[in-house]
N, C-alpha and C positions, 0 to 999 in steps of 0.2 A: 688221177691218183697212180701214183708209182707203182711201179711190176711189184707184187709181193709174193714169195714163196708159197706154196699150197700149204695149208695147215701148218703156217710159223709157230703155233702154239706147242708143237709137238705131240698134239693128242691124235689118237689113233695109229702112232708108228711105234713098233717095236724098237726100243733102244739097243744100240750097239753097244756091246761092251767088250775091250780091249782086254786081252789075258796078261796076266802079270809073265813076265821073260826076262830072264838073267842080263840081258843084254840091253834095258829099257830101264829108265829111272821112273819113280813113280810120278813125277812133274810129267815126263813126256808121256808117260801112257794117257795121264787126266788130260794133256793139250792132245793127243790122237781122239781119245774117245770125243771129247767135245768137238772137235772138228768133224768128227763122223757123224756126229749127231745133232749138228747144226743146219737148221732148213735153211739158211741164209747160203752157207756154203755149198749146199746142193745146187740152190735156186742159181746163184752164180757160175757154177760150172755148167748148167742146163743152158742157160743163156749167152754162155760165150763171154762173160765179164772176166776181167783180170783178178779180179777179188771181189769178196763179201762186201768190203766197202764202198763197191759201186750203189748198192742199195741206200746207203746212208748218205750219200750225194742226192741220189733220186728222190729220199724221204723229205731232205731238207727243201729241195726245188719246189717240191709238191706242197709245200708250207708257205714258202715265200716267192716262188716264182721268178728267180733271177736269171734261170738259162735262157736265153733267147736264141733263134734262128740268126746267124751273122755275128753274132758276137765275138768280141775277142775276149780269150780267157788265157789267163797266166797261171799256170797249175805248179806249185812249188812242193818239191818233195814228192815226185809223181810216182816212184814206183810203189807197185808195179804196172801200175798205169791204169788202174780202174776208174779214178775221177775222169782222168783226160778221156779215158774212152767215152763215156757217159756225156762228156761234154761235145766232144765230136761228134757223136751220134744225134745230139740236139743241134746240130748244126752252127756248132760254134767254130771258129777258127782257135786253135790249141797251140800254145806254145808252152813245154813243160821241162823241168830239171829236175835233177835229182844227183846226189853223189854214188849213186849205183846207176848201172845202166838198166836198161828195158828193152825189151824186143818192141820192135817197130810197130807203130798204129797208125792205120788209115787216117790223114788229115790232122796230125799232130806232129810238132816240130821239137825233136827233142834234144836237150843238150845234157851231157854228163858232167856236172859242174857243181862248186860247192859254193853256195850262197854268200859264206863268211871271207870269199874272195872279192875284193874291191872291184874287180874290172866286170863281174859277173851281171849285176843288176844292169848295166850301161848295155851290154851284149844281149839280153833277152828283153829289155825295152827295143833295140835295134829290131830283133827279130819279130815283135808284134807289129812293127811298122804303124805305129801310131798308139794312142792311151789305149789300154785295157777296159773291158768293160766290166770285168770281173778277174778277182785273185784269189785262187783257191790255195789250202794249205792242209792236209792231213799228215804232217809231218808231227812225229813224235821222237823224243829221245830213247835211246835204248833203257828197258825201266831197270832199277835197280832193288824193286821190291819193298825198296822206302817211299812212301806216298809223296811225303812232302818233299823229299829230293827229286821224285820223277817230276812233280809238279812244276817244279822251279826251273828245271831242265826244258822241259816242254815248252814252258811260256818263254824262256828266251828264244827259242825256235819261233813262237809266233811274233815275238817282239821284231826279231829279224824280216820275217815274211809281212808284216804290216809296214815296217820301214819302206820295203819295196814297193808295197801297194799304195802308199801315199805318193810315192814318185811316180807310179805309171799309172794309175785309176783316172779314168776322165769323171768331171763331174755326174753326179748320179749312180756312179758306179759302186760294186757291192764286193766286199771282203768275207770269206768264209774259212776260219781256221779253226784246229783242233786243240783245246784246254783239255786242263784234268778236275778233277773233284775239285771244287773251290773256284773252278771259273778265271776268267781273268782277274788278274791283280788290281786292286783298286786305282793304281796309277796307271794302268794299261786299259784299264776301263774308261778312266777320265779322258785319257787321249783320245781314245774311238769315239766317246761320244762328243767329243770336240771337233771331231772329222767327219761323223756320220750323221744322219738323219735320224736312225733308229738303229739300235743295238741289244740284240737277244741273247742269252743262253739257251742252247736248245741240245737235248737228249733224243735224237731220231729211234724210233723202233730197232731199227738194224744194229743200234749198237748196243752190245751184251749189257744185261740186267747186273751182271756182277762187275762189269768195266768200269772204271773211274772217270774215263774220257767222257766230254762234254765238247758241244761246238759252239762257237761265238758266230753269228750272223749280224753283219753290218751293213747296212743298206743305206743308199741316197749321200754318194760321197759329195762332202761339199765343196771339194777342189782346193782346199789349203793343206799345202804339204808337210807344215809344221805349225800347229794350232799354238796361241801364244800361251 
């Protein structure tokens, strides 16, 4: 079972309230209050994880068992490094990339790079020194507040990551990516189902109930880069 924060339901804990302040907007006050009362945030800090998102990967792996010791993992959109950190702690060799820089992590090779740069996928493939067992992406476009727009923009990032995955994964490999409410589009889902043995939409417990995020987990890569 994945590590879970104690009393994740929030029962038995006194809720922290943030007072109104002239220099703080209502939205920033709500965000701060949510962070201070989030058991996953506290648990991530206590366990030394870069972010609460580490628990999402741990929970997904507890369900699907894709992280293996000795696996080669490519983490796309890795900042601040929570997923890379978990994969490395599981004994994987990790190559990670993001447009944002991150603090160095043990056993993680990081590149500050933009996936839309045509030279970057080849660079990451070389760094892996062989095909990947797993491609991960927790990327999401900056939210606009308009759900349909946010969904479209995040799906575009997933499509980029999937394109890289189809080029670097070994047969039998796995792809895990973030989507928003509505899941992968029909076209993208059909594409994935032609390339993988099993494709599932999952909302791990660590994903906030009010969040519209979902994850797509694709297992058993068939080895065909471009399905007909």
